[in-house]
C-alpha positions as CSV (number, residue, x, y, z in Angstrom):
1,X,62.5,87.7,81.6
2,X,62.9,84.0,82.7
3,X,66.7,84.1,81.9
4,X,67.2,87.2,84.0
5,X,65.3,85.5,86.9
6,X,67.5,82.4,86.6
7,X,70.7,84.4,86.6
8,X,69.3,86.4,89.6
9,X,68.8,83.2,91.5
10,X,72.3,82.3,90.9
11,X,73.5,84.8,93.5
12,X,71.0,83.6,96.1
13,X,73.0,83.4,99.5
14,X,70.2,81.7,101.2
15,X,69.3,78.7,99.0
16,X,66.4,76.6,100.3
17,X,66.2,72.9,100.7
18,X,62.9,71.3,99.8
19,X,60.9,70.3,102.8
20,X,60.7,66.9,101.5
21,X,64.4,66.5,102.0
22,X,64.5,67.7,105.7
23,X,63.7,65.8,108.8
24,X,62.6,67.2,112.1
25,X,63.9,65.8,115.3
26,X,63.1,66.1,119.1
27,X,66.6,67.1,119.8
28,X,66.6,69.8,117.0
29,X,63.4,71.3,118.4
30,X,64.8,71.5,122.0
31,X,68.0,73.1,120.7
32,X,65.9,75.6,118.7
33,X,63.7,76.6,121.7
34,X,66.9,77.1,123.7
35,X,68.5,79.0,121.1
36,X,65.3,81.4,120.8
37,X,65.4,81.8,124.5
38,X,69.1,82.7,124.4
39,X,68.7,85.2,121.7
40,X,65.9,86.9,123.6
41,X,67.7,87.2,126.8
42,X,70.9,88.4,125.1
43,X,68.9,91.0,123.0
44,X,67.0,92.3,126.1
45,X,70.4,92.8,127.9
46,X,71.9,94.5,124.9
47,X,69.0,96.8,124.7
48,X,69.4,97.8,128.4
49,X,73.1,98.4,127.8
50,X,72.2,100.5,124.7
51,X,69.6,102.7,126.6
52,X,72.1,103.5,129.5
53,X,74.9,106.2,129.3
54,X,78.5,105.7,129.6
55,X,80.8,108.0,131.2
56,X,84.3,109.1,130.0
57,X,86.9,110.5,132.3
58,X,89.7,112.8,131.3
59,X,92.5,114.5,132.9
60,X,93.4,117.9,131.4
61,X,95.2,121.1,132.3
62,X,92.6,123.3,134.1
63,X,90.5,125.0,131.6
64,X,88.9,127.6,133.7
65,X,88.5,131.1,132.1
66,X,91.1,133.7,132.5
67,X,90.4,135.7,135.7
68,X,87.9,133.2,137.0
69,X,87.5,133.6,140.8
70,X,87.1,130.8,143.3
71,X,84.5,131.1,146.1
72,X,85.4,129.8,149.6
73,X,82.6,129.3,152.0
74,X,83.4,129.1,155.8
75,X,81.9,129.1,159.3
76,X,84.4,128.9,162.0
77,X,83.6,129.3,165.9
78,X,86.4,130.7,168.2
79,X,85.3,130.4,171.9
80,X,88.1,132.7,173.0
81,X,88.1,135.4,170.4
82,X,85.8,138.3,170.9
83,X,83.9,139.6,168.0
84,X,85.0,143.0,168.9
85,X,88.6,142.3,167.6
86,X,88.0,139.4,165.3
87,X,89.3,139.8,161.9
88,X,89.9,137.8,158.6
89,X,92.8,138.7,156.3
90,X,93.1,137.2,152.8
91,X,96.4,137.1,150.9
92,X,97.7,135.2,147.9
93,X,100.9,134.3,145.9
94,X,100.5,137.3,143.6
95,X,100.9,139.8,146.3
96,X,97.4,140.5,146.8
97,X,96.3,141.5,150.5
98,X,92.9,142.2,151.8
99,X,92.8,143.1,155.4
100,X,89.9,142.8,157.8
101,X,87.3,141.8,155.3
102,X,83.7,142.8,156.5
103,X,81.5,143.0,153.4
104,X,80.9,139.3,153.1
105,X,81.8,138.2,156.6
106,X,79.4,138.1,159.5
107,X,80.2,137.9,163.2
108,X,78.1,136.1,165.6
109,X,78.9,136.3,169.4
110,X,79.1,133.1,171.2
111,X,79.9,131.9,174.8
112,X,82.7,129.4,175.7
113,X,80.3,126.5,175.3
114,X,79.8,127.7,171.7
115,X,76.1,128.8,172.4
116,X,74.8,131.9,170.8
117,X,75.3,135.0,172.9
118,X,74.2,138.0,170.7
119,X,73.2,139.0,167.2
120,X,75.0,139.0,164.0
121,X,77.4,142.0,163.5
122,X,78.8,143.7,160.4
123,X,80.8,146.3,162.2
124,X,84.4,147.1,161.5
125,X,85.7,148.3,164.9
126,X,89.1,146.6,164.4
127,X,90.0,149.2,161.7
128,X,88.7,152.5,163.3
129,X,91.2,155.2,163.2
130,X,91.0,156.8,166.8
131,X,92.6,160.2,167.3
132,X,94.7,161.2,170.2
133,X,96.0,164.6,171.4
134,X,99.1,165.7,169.8
135,X,100.5,167.5,173.0
136,X,100.1,166.0,176.3
137,X,101.7,167.0,179.7
138,X,105.2,165.6,180.4
139,X,104.2,164.6,183.9
140,X,101.2,162.6,184.8
141,X,99.4,162.8,188.2
142,X,97.0,160.0,189.0
143,X,93.6,161.6,189.5
144,X,91.5,158.7,188.4
145,X,90.7,155.9,190.9
146,X,92.8,152.9,190.7
147,X,90.3,150.0,191.3
148,X,91.2,146.7,192.6
149,X,89.1,143.5,193.1
150,X,88.1,144.7,196.4
151,X,87.1,148.3,195.5
152,X,85.6,147.6,192.3
153,X,82.1,146.7,193.1
154,X,81.7,149.2,195.9
155,X,82.6,152.0,193.5
156,X,80.3,150.8,190.8
157,X,77.4,150.9,193.5
158,X,78.4,154.3,194.8
159,X,78.1,156.3,191.7
160,X,75.2,156.1,189.1
161,X,77.8,156.2,186.2
162,X,81.5,154.9,186.3
163,X,83.7,154.9,183.2
164,X,86.5,152.4,183.7
165,X,89.7,152.3,181.7
166,X,91.1,148.6,181.7
167,X,94.7,149.3,180.8
168,X,98.2,147.5,180.8
169,X,101.3,149.5,181.6
170,X,103.3,147.9,178.7
171,X,100.6,148.8,176.1
172,X,101.8,151.6,173.9
173,X,98.1,153.0,173.3
174,X,97.6,153.0,177.0
175,X,100.8,155.0,177.6
176,X,99.6,157.4,174.9
177,X,96.2,157.8,176.6
178,X,97.2,157.9,180.1
179,X,98.1,161.7,180.4
180,X,94.9,162.7,178.5
181,X,92.9,160.3,180.7
182,X,94.4,161.7,183.9
183,X,93.8,165.4,182.8
184,X,90.2,164.7,181.7
185,X,89.5,162.9,185.0
186,X,90.8,166.0,187.0
187,X,88.5,168.3,185.1
188,X,85.3,166.1,185.3
189,X,85.8,165.3,189.0
190,X,86.2,169.0,189.7
191,X,83.1,169.7,187.7
192,X,81.2,166.7,189.2
193,X,82.6,166.3,192.7
194,X,81.9,163.3,195.0
195,X,79.1,165.4,196.5
196,X,77.3,165.6,193.1
197,X,77.7,161.9,193.1
198,X,76.9,161.5,189.2
199,X,80.1,160.5,187.6
200,X,83.4,158.9,188.2
201,X,86.4,158.0,186.0
202,X,88.5,155.1,187.1
203,X,91.0,152.7,185.8
204,X,92.2,149.2,186.3
205,X,95.6,147.9,185.9
206,X,95.3,144.5,184.1
207,X,98.6,143.3,185.0
208,X,97.9,143.7,188.7
209,X,94.3,142.9,188.5
210,X,94.4,140.1,185.8
211,X,91.5,138.1,187.3
212,X,89.3,141.2,187.4
213,X,89.9,142.0,183.7
214,X,89.3,138.3,182.7
215,X,86.0,138.5,184.4
216,X,85.0,141.3,182.3
217,X,86.3,139.7,179.1
218,X,89.1,142.1,178.5
219,X,91.4,141.1,175.8
220,X,92.4,144.5,174.2
221,X,94.1,147.5,175.8
222,X,92.8,150.0,176.5
223,X,89.2,149.0,176.8
224,X,87.0,151.8,178.1
225,X,83.7,150.4,179.7
226,X,80.7,152.3,180.7
227,X,79.1,151.1,183.9
228,X,75.5,152.4,184.9
229,X,73.8,151.5,188.1
230,X,76.5,149.0,189.3
231,X,76.8,147.1,186.0
232,X,77.5,147.4,182.3
233,X,74.8,145.0,181.3
234,X,72.2,145.7,178.8
235,X,69.7,143.0,177.7
236,X,68.3,143.1,174.3
237,X,65.7,140.4,173.3
238,X,67.4,138.1,175.9
239,X,70.9,138.8,174.8
240,X,73.3,140.4,177.1
241,X,75.5,143.3,175.7
242,X,78.0,145.8,177.4
243,X,78.7,149.4,176.7
244,X,82.3,150.2,175.4
245,X,83.7,153.6,174.2
246,X,85.2,153.5,170.8
247,X,85.4,157.3,170.1
248,X,88.4,159.5,169.8
249,X,90.6,159.5,172.7
250,X,91.3,163.3,172.7
251,X,90.7,165.6,175.8
252,X,87.9,167.5,174.1
253,X,86.2,164.4,173.0
254,X,86.6,162.6,176.4
255,X,85.2,165.8,178.1
256,X,82.1,165.9,175.9
257,X,81.6,162.1,176.5
258,X,81.7,162.7,180.2
259,X,79.4,165.6,180.3
260,X,76.8,163.6,178.3
261,X,77.0,160.5,180.7
262,X,76.6,162.9,183.7
263,X,73.5,164.4,182.2
264,X,72.0,160.9,181.5
265,X,72.8,159.6,185.1
266,X,69.8,158.0,186.6
267,X,67.8,157.9,183.2
268,X,67.3,154.9,180.9
269,X,69.9,154.1,178.5
270,X,70.1,156.1,175.2
271,X,72.5,156.6,172.4
272,X,75.7,158.6,173.3
273,X,78.2,159.4,170.7
274,X,81.3,157.2,170.7
275,X,79.5,154.4,172.9
276,X,79.1,151.1,171.1
277,X,77.1,148.1,172.4
278,X,79.1,144.9,172.1
279,X,78.1,141.5,173.2
280,X,79.2,140.4,176.5
281,X,80.7,137.1,175.4
282,X,84.1,135.5,175.1
283,X,83.9,134.2,171.6
284,X,83.0,134.7,168.1
285,X,81.8,132.6,165.1
286,X,82.8,134.1,161.7
287,X,80.8,133.0,158.7
288,X,80.4,133.9,155.0
289,X,82.5,133.7,151.9
290,X,85.4,135.1,150.0
291,X,86.2,135.3,146.4
292,X,89.9,134.7,145.5
293,X,92.0,134.2,142.6
294,X,92.8,130.7,141.5
295,X,96.4,130.8,142.9
296,X,97.8,129.6,146.2
297,X,96.6,131.9,149.1
298,X,95.7,132.1,152.8
299,X,92.7,132.9,154.9
300,X,94.1,134.3,158.1
301,X,91.7,134.7,161.3
302,X,93.3,136.6,164.1
303,X,92.7,139.4,166.6
304,X,93.3,142.8,165.2
305,X,92.9,146.6,166.0
306,X,94.4,149.9,165.0
307,X,94.1,151.4,168.3
308,X,94.3,148.4,170.9
309,X,97.2,146.2,172.1
310,X,96.9,142.5,172.8
311,X,98.6,140.3,175.4
312,X,99.5,137.5,172.8
313,X,100.5,135.0,175.7
314,X,96.8,135.2,177.0
315,X,95.2,134.6,173.6
316,X,93.7,131.2,172.6
317,X,92.9,130.6,168.9
318,X,91.2,127.2,169.4
319,X,88.3,126.8,167.1
320,X,85.5,124.5,165.6
321,X,85.0,124.3,162.0
322,X,81.3,124.1,161.3
323,X,81.8,124.1,157.6
324,X,84.5,125.0,155.0
325,X,83.9,124.1,151.3
326,X,84.7,125.6,148.0
327,X,82.3,126.6,145.3
328,X,78.5,126.3,145.4
329,X,76.5,123.6,147.0
330,X,74.7,121.5,144.2
331,X,71.1,121.4,144.0
332,X,69.3,118.1,144.7
333,X,69.1,117.4,140.8
334,X,72.7,118.2,140.3
335,X,73.7,116.2,143.3
336,X,71.9,113.2,141.9
337,X,73.8,113.6,138.5
338,X,77.2,114.1,140.4
339,X,76.4,110.9,142.5
340,X,75.9,109.0,139.3
341,X,78.8,110.4,137.1
342,X,81.5,111.1,139.6
343,X,84.5,108.6,139.0
344,X,84.6,107.4,142.7
345,X,81.1,108.1,143.7
346,X,80.4,110.6,146.6
347,X,81.3,110.1,150.2
348,X,79.7,111.8,153.0
349,X,82.6,114.4,153.3
350,X,83.4,114.6,149.6
351,X,83.2,118.4,149.5
352,X,83.9,119.4,153.2
353,X,86.4,117.3,154.9
354,X,86.7,119.9,157.8
355,X,83.1,120.2,158.8
356,X,82.6,119.4,162.4
357,X,86.3,119.1,163.3
358,X,87.6,120.6,166.6
359,X,91.0,122.0,167.1
360,X,92.0,122.9,170.6
361,X,95.3,123.6,172.3
362,X,96.1,124.5,175.9
363,X,99.0,126.3,174.8
364,X,97.9,130.1,174.6
365,X,100.5,130.9,172.0
366,X,99.4,128.2,169.7
367,X,98.8,129.0,166.0
368,X,96.7,126.5,163.9
369,X,97.4,126.0,160.3
370,X,95.4,124.0,157.8
371,X,96.9,123.2,154.3
372,X,94.2,122.2,151.7
373,X,94.9,121.0,148.2
374,X,91.8,121.6,146.0
375,X,90.9,119.6,142.9
376,X,88.4,120.6,140.2
377,X,86.0,118.0,138.8
378,X,83.7,119.1,136.0
379,X,80.7,116.9,135.3
380,X,79.1,117.3,131.7
381,X,76.0,115.3,131.2
382,X,74.5,114.6,127.8
383,X,73.3,117.5,125.6
384,X,69.7,116.7,126.8
385,X,70.7,117.6,130.3
386,X,72.8,120.6,130.3
387,X,71.3,122.0,133.2
388,X,72.9,119.2,135.4
389,X,76.4,120.5,134.4
390,X,78.5,121.2,137.5
391,X,81.8,122.0,138.8
392,X,82.6,120.1,141.9
393,X,85.6,121.1,144.1
394,X,87.2,118.7,146.5
395,X,90.1,119.0,148.7
396,X,92.4,117.1,150.9
397,X,93.6,118.6,154.2
398,X,96.6,118.5,156.5
399,X,96.5,120.4,159.9
400,X,99.1,121.0,162.6
401,X,99.6,123.3,165.6
402,X,102.9,125.2,166.5
403,X,103.9,127.8,169.0
404,X,103.8,131.3,167.4
405,X,106.3,134.1,168.2
406,X,103.9,136.5,166.6
407,X,100.3,137.0,167.2
408,X,98.4,133.5,167.6
409,X,96.0,132.9,164.7
410,X,94.3,130.2,162.5
411,X,95.5,130.0,159.1
412,X,93.8,128.1,156.0
413,X,96.4,127.9,153.4
414,X,95.1,126.5,150.1
415,X,96.6,125.4,146.7
416,X,94.8,124.5,143.6
417,X,95.8,121.5,141.4
418,X,96.5,122.4,137.9
419,X,94.8,119.3,136.7
420,X,91.2,119.2,136.0
421,X,89.0,116.1,135.8
422,X,86.4,116.1,133.1
423,X,83.4,113.7,133.3
424,X,81.3,113.4,130.3
425,X,78.3,111.5,129.7
426,X,78.1,109.6,126.2
427,X,75.4,107.4,124.5
428,X,76.3,104.5,122.3
429,X,75.5,105.1,118.6
430,X,72.5,103.2,117.1
431,X,74.5,101.4,114.6
432,X,76.5,99.8,117.4
433,X,73.3,98.5,118.8
434,X,72.2,97.0,115.3
435,X,75.7,95.5,114.8
436,X,75.8,93.9,118.2
437,X,72.2,92.5,117.8
438,X,73.1,91.1,114.4
439,X,76.2,89.4,116.0
440,X,74.0,87.9,118.8
441,X,71.5,86.5,116.3
442,X,74.2,85.2,113.9
443,X,76.6,83.8,116.6
444,X,73.9,82.1,118.5
445,X,72.5,80.5,115.4
446,X,75.8,79.3,114.4
447,X,76.7,77.9,117.7
448,X,73.2,76.2,117.8
449,X,73.7,74.8,114.3
450,X,77.2,73.3,115.4
451,X,75.6,71.7,118.5
452,X,72.6,70.3,116.5
453,X,75.0,68.8,114.0
454,X,77.0,67.2,116.8
455,X,73.8,66.0,118.4
456,X,72.5,64.5,115.2
457,X,75.7,62.9,114.1
458,X,76.2,61.4,117.4
459,X,72.6,60.1,117.4
460,X,73.1,58.4,113.8
461,X,76.3,56.8,114.9
462,X,74.6,55.4,117.9
463,X,71.9,54.1,115.9
464,X,74.2,52.3,113.4
465,X,76.0,50.5,116.3
466,X,72.6,49.2,117.6
467,X,71.7,47.9,114.3
468,X,75.1,46.2,113.9
469,X,74.7,44.5,117.1
470,X,71.2,43.3,116.3
471,X,72.5,41.9,112.9
């Protein structure tokens, strides 16, 4: 057994020197204490680094699933676009067109100063298919009263119910309605003469009486308003509405409408077929979201109606963007993870660079266009925090205004980058920590040994010199 132990001792890497042959020094003790302190500090720092996670950023071609849709959220206020005709169309590079979206879009009437003026609406008046008479008289005789700024108020005060057709001679819908309107007016005025005093049909030429039409917020022609007891105001929970006729424009429907109004003269307001309550405001705030394909496309805000004409030269599409962002807002937990792992950190406007921006123009024919380039950043935390995984959409935007020969509008054109940024969270392997710790201990001991040797050698040489001088 002894020979085996002797052979085993021969491969000892750490041979010991007898204590009798070693010498302890003050310098060595000082270096030893400094070495221990250095090793401890480096070990603590390395342990902290090991416990932290590292992030890895990759640029890859967008890996979104086939057919994945993009959610665009918006809230845009138009001070001079009434909700009655406000519309949103969506189109993309694949030829897909969705006109006058209403399912996920809400309209809120607002005043010129952007204050709320009514209740949220989900109606779709801009796409109503209104019927007209197929056969109308070749010649038209004016039976309805042509009101002016001077005769408008006196006429409203004289009759309990006055139906006013705000029209423009150049409007094709007004031209189509005019013979029927005059024919209906003749019959109703004969049935309810001035001595009866219950009902009158009238009209206003908005080319000749532009100021009067603007005062009543007329933007589409023809607009048929119902005035009772001298005004068309209806106050509901503090909000002012007006009554507008949106039924069919045939002789039979208008005669029935007139008879019903005559019966209700002097009575409280109640529902009449064809009459719609609309907010008495000049503007509209459109909010909601749309789901679009991940191809270049456009969100198109404009005034639209299938039975009205618009004076494009009098339209103003100035707007204020309350918010416009892509995807879903992160929860506080996800936002914290995103703040930590995002390659460049989060700025205040990292997801919504249009929020709070105002776009105004004094040119009434101005069209506003915003061009957005959207980038997808996917954050993938460690496997222990999969719930914090999040797709973050950011965009850059460039806006400009130009004079439109077509109907003025506000366009939001978007394009998606084919590159996706993937940020992953990684922890260092345990053996890296062991290796680094060993390197710290060994390296510090080695350097300390070299320093101790230099100090000891220098001290001996100095001692020999002193002894030589003494001798």
